[in-house]
SERO-4910 file (N, C-alpha, C, O; in steps of 0.05 Angstrom, whole numbers):
BEGIN
 pado doro    nc1    nc2    nc3   cac1   cac2   cac3    cc1    cc2    cc3    oc1    oc2    oc3
  Met    A     17    -24      0      0      0      0     17     25      0      9     45    -11
  Gly    A     41     24     12     57     48     15     67     60    -11     75     83    -11
  Gln    A     67     45    -32     77     55    -58     55     65    -76     61     72    -99
  Ser    A     30     66    -68      8     76    -84     14    105    -92     25    121    -77
  Glu    A      6    112   -117      9    139   -126    -12    157   -112    -33    147   -104
  Pro    A     -6    183   -110    -25    201    -96    -53    201   -108    -72    201    -92
  Ile    A    -56    200   -134    -84    200   -145    -98    175   -137   -122    175   -132
  Glu    A    -84    152   -136    -96    127   -126   -104    129    -97   -125    119    -89
  Leu    A    -88    143    -81    -94    147    -53   -120    163    -49   -136    157    -32
  Glu    A   -124    183    -66   -149    199    -65   -173    180    -70   -193    182    -56
  Glu    A   -170    164    -91   -192    145    -98   -197    125    -75   -220    120    -68
  Gln    A   -175    115    -64   -178     96    -41   -191    110    -17   -207     98     -3
  Gly    A   -184    135    -13   -196    151      9   -226    153      5   -241    149     24
  Trp    A   -235    159    -19   -264    161    -24   -278    134    -21   -301    133    -11
  Arg    A   -265    113    -29   -277     87    -25   -279     81      5   -300     70     14
  Ala    A   -259     88     21   -260     84     50   -282    102     62   -297     93     79
  Leu    A   -284    127     53   -305    145     63   -333    136     55   -352    145     67
  Ser    A   -335    118     36   -361    107     27   -367     80     39   -387     68     32
  Ser    A   -350     70     56   -355     44     68   -364     47     97   -387     52    102
  Thr    A   -345     44    116   -352     47    144   -335     69    157   -313     76    146
  Gly    A   -344     79    179   -328     99    193   -302     88    202   -282    102    202
  Glu    A   -301     62    210   -276     50    218   -256     48    195   -233     53    199
  Ala    A   -266     41    171   -249     38    148   -237     66    141   -213     68    134
  Ala    A   -254     86    143   -244    114    136   -223    123    156   -202    133    149
  Ala    A   -229    119    182   -209    127    203   -183    112    199   -162    123    202
  Glu    A   -185     86    194   -160     69    190   -144     79    166   -120     81    167
  Phe    A   -159     85    144   -145     94    120   -130    120    125   -106    123    119
  Tyr    A   -143    140    138   -130    165    143   -109    163    164    -89    178    162
  Gln    A   -111    146    183    -90    142    202    -65    132    188    -42    140    195
  Arg    A    -68    116    168    -45    105    153    -33    125    133     -9    125    129
  Val    A    -50    142    120    -40    159     98    -32    187    107    -18    201     92
  Leu    A    -42    196    130    -35    223    139     -6    226    146      6    208    159
  Asp    A      7    248    138     34    254    146     34    262    175     13    267    187
  Asp    A     57    264    187     59    272    215     49    300    219     36    307    239
  Thr    A     54    318    200     44    345    200     23    348    177     30    343    154
  Val    A     -1    355    184    -22    356    165    -41    379    171    -46    385    195
  Val    A    -52    391    150    -73    412    153    -94    407    133    -89    401    110
  Met    A   -119    409    142   -142    407    124   -160    432    128   -166    440    150
  Leu    A   -167    444    105   -185    467    105   -211    458     92   -212    452     69
  Leu    A   -232    458    108   -258    447     99   -279    469     99   -276    490    112
  Pro    A   -300    465     83   -321    486     82   -332    493    110   -331    477    128
  Gly    A   -341    517    112   -352    527    137   -331    538    156   -336    543    179
  Gly    A   -306    541    145   -284    552    161   -271    532    180   -256    540    198
  Met    A   -276    506    175   -263    486    192   -234    481    184   -228    476    161
  Val    A   -216    484    204   -188    480    200   -180    457    219   -183    459    243
  Leu    A   -170    435    207   -161    412    223   -131    408    220   -121    407    197
  Asp    A   -117    407    242    -88    403    241    -79    383    262    -55    382    269
  Asp    A    -97    367    271    -92    346    291    -99    319    279   -123    315    272
  Arg    A    -80    301    277    -86    275    264   -109    261    277   -126    249    262
  Ala    A   -112    261    303   -134    247    317   -161    260    310   -180    246    305
  Ala    A   -162    286    309   -187    300    302   -194    294    273   -218    291    267
  Ile    A   -175    293    256   -180    287    228   -192    259    225   -212    255    211
  Gly    A   -180    240    239   -191    213    238   -220    211    247   -236    197    235
  Lys    A   -226    226    269   -254    227    278   -272    239    258   -294    229    253
  Thr    A   -264    262    246   -280    276    226   -286    258    202   -308    259    191
  Met    A   -266    243    194   -268    227    170   -285    201    174   -292    188    155
  Ser    A   -291    195    199   -305    170    205   -335    174    208   -348    159    222
  Gly    A   -346    195    196   -374    201    197   -391    183    179   -382    163    169
  Gln    A   -415    192    174   -434    178    157   -421    174    129   -409    192    118
  Pro    A   -424    150    118   -411    144     91   -423    161     69   -446    169     69
  Trp    A   -406    167     49   -414    180     25   -421    158      5   -406    139      1
  Ser    A   -444    161     -7   -452    142    -28   -476    153    -42   -497    157    -29
  Pro    A   -475    159    -67   -452    153    -85   -432    177    -85   -437    197    -72
  Phe    A   -410    173   -100   -391    194   -104   -379    191   -132   -378    169   -143
  Glu    A   -371    214   -144   -358    213   -170   -336    233   -170   -340    257   -164
  Leu    A   -311    224   -177   -289    242   -180   -288    252   -209   -291    236   -227
  Gln    A   -285    278   -212   -285    289   -239   -259    302   -246   -248    318   -230
  Asp    A   -248    296   -269   -224    308   -280   -200    307   -261   -188    328   -256
  Pro    A   -194    283   -249   -171    282   -231   -145    288   -245   -140    278   -268
  Arg    A   -128    303   -233   -101    311   -244    -81    309   -222    -87    313   -198
  Val    A    -56    304   -229    -34    305   -210    -11    318   -223     -4    313   -246
  Ile    A      2    337   -208     27    349   -217     48    344   -196     42    341   -172
  His    A     72    342   -205     95    338   -186    114    362   -187    132    363   -205
  Pro    A    110    381   -169    129    404   -169    158    395   -164    176    407   -174
  Thr    A    161    374   -148    187    361   -145    183    331   -146    160    322   -145
  Ala    A    204    315   -146    201    286   -147    188    275   -122    176    254   -122
  Asp    A    189    290   -100    179    280    -75    154    295    -65    146    292    -42
  Thr    A    141    311    -83    116    324    -76     96    319    -99    104    317   -122
  Ala    A     71    319    -92     50    316   -112     26    332   -104     18    332    -80
  Val    A     14    346   -123    -10    361   -119    -32    347   -135    -30    345   -160
  Val    A    -53    338   -122    -76    325   -135    -99    344   -134   -106    355   -113
  Thr    A   -112    348   -157   -136    365   -159   -158    350   -173   -153    334   -191
  Tyr    A   -183    355   -166   -206    343   -179   -231    355   -168   -231    369   -148
  Gly    A   -253    350   -182   -279    357   -172   -292    332   -161   -285    310   -169
  Val    A   -311    336   -143   -325    313   -132   -355    321   -130   -362    343   -122
  Val    A   -371    302   -136   -400    303   -131   -406    279   -114   -402    256   -122
  Ala    A   -417    283    -90   -422    261    -72   -447    267    -56   -457    289    -55
  Gln    A   -457    246    -43   -481    250    -27   -481    230     -4   -472    207     -7
  Arg    A   -492    239     18   -496    222     41   -526    217     43   -542    234     35
  Glu    A   -534    194     53   -562    187     55   -578    208     69   -570    216     91
  Gly    A   -599    217     57   -617    237     69   -606    266     67   -619    284     78
  Ala    A   -584    270     54   -572    297     52   -572    307     24   -576    292      5
  Leu    A   -568    333     21   -565    345     -6   -539    336    -19   -520    329     -5
  Glu    A   -539    338    -45   -514    332    -60   -492    351    -52   -497    375    -48
  Tyr    A   -468    341    -51   -444    357    -44   -427    359    -68   -419    339    -80
  Ser    A   -420    383    -77   -404    388   -100   -381    407    -93   -386    429    -83
  Ala    A   -356    398    -97   -334    414    -88   -309    409   -106   -308    389   -120
  Leu    A   -291    428   -106   -265    424   -118   -246    416    -95   -247    427    -73
  Met    A   -229    397   -101   -211    386    -80   -182    390    -89   -175    390   -113
  Ser    A   -165    395    -69   -136    395    -74   -123    382    -51   -129    387    -27
  Ser    A   -104    365    -57    -89    351    -36    -59    352    -44    -52    349    -67
  Val    A    -42    355    -23    -13    356    -27     -2    332    -12     -7    328     12
  Tyr    A     14    316    -26     27    292    -15     57    296    -16     68    309    -34
  Val    A     71    285      4    100    284      4    108    255      5     96    238     18
  Arg    A    130    249    -10    140    222    -10    158    218     14    178    232     18
  Arg    A    151    198     31    167    191     54    179    163     49    172    150     30
  Pro    A    197    154     66    209    127     62    188    105     61    192     84     48
  Asn    A    165    109     74    144     89     74    121     95     55     99     85     59
  Gly    A    126    112     35    105    118     15     96    147     16    106    163     31
  Trp    A     76    153     -1     64    180     -2     47    185     22     31    168     31
  Lys    A     49    209     33     34    217     57     20    244     51     31    262     39
  Leu    A     -5    245     60    -22    269     56    -14    290     77    -15    285    101
  Thr    A     -5    314     68      3    335     86    -16    359     85    -16    375    104
  Phe    A    -31    362     63    -50    385     61    -73    377     44    -70    363     24
  His    A    -97    386     52   -122    381     36   -140    405     39   -144    415     61
  Gln    A   -153    413     17   -172    435     18   -196    428      1   -193    416    -21
  Gln    A   -220    436     10   -244    432     -5   -257    460     -9   -260    475     10
  Thr    A   -264    465    -34   -277    490    -41   -304    484    -53   -306    471    -74
  Leu    A   -326    493    -40   -353    488    -51   -356    501    -78   -345    522    -83
  Arg    A   -372    488    -95   -378    500   -121   -407    499   -127   -416    508   -147
***
């Protein structure tokens, strides 16, 4: 798992977020870098790994669709992943946002160090 490319990690993350809260928390515990920041809609700023794990273990998303995923490598050991997502949770309105994630390559694989969601 440690050698997955960043775009694959984003897809794996959405699959985890669409299964169980435990699967999502386990996935993010494994993929988050030691230092991480997430900027989420509503002004939520998360920079604590434990808090992020809790936040990600909420009600599953289903269905979800990633749109136009792209990855650029500013350096050999960094990757910026961007894409749109349309997703929905049971009983909730559709969620549509632009996503950006920054990964750094560590000895044990790519790790997520930054993530931002912008509503559209």
